[in-house]
C-alpha angles and dihedrals in degrees: 000000000000090000091052091052091050091048091046092051091048090048091051092049092048090050093049090049089050091050091051092050091048090054091049109112126177131182119222110182103306094338122106107211116192116190106222104177142347117197129179114235105235095200091050112049115220095012123116134200111217129187121198137175117221123196126185122193116222107300091007124147146170126236117247110286146158126226101194085217140094104260132195114191123195117188111226102179138006121355135292134197115220138177137174123200111284092012132103123261107263132196114209126191132199110301096026127112138212133190135211133192125218093256094051118111109213102223099172128029114155148131109272090212130069092196107039130051122242130214133189140174118226125195115197125196100200129200120231111278115275116239 
């Protein structure tokens, strides 16, 4: 019974922490970035798997940036233009994917439309924090 109470308390705390992270919204340029979930990767100590929703209003964009993570992008709605250093400018539509590596500098990330919003899901496999 005591073990069940302890598990129940831990589950409630974990659920509360997840709810807080799901409500976490940051604005980067015109992008609205909503953190959906962060999960430690048990088999890879220090690594985390993060899921974020990125929404661009019509004509919206992000400034050049680097994630220091492996990133998989899946376009949910609309179309986005993306380019990493040394790569071509690519236009992705709903249902298409894009990958980034930790060393990539994301030079272009923007809505391809000036009249319709765009939305994508990004899953980041992040390395342990560097000292």
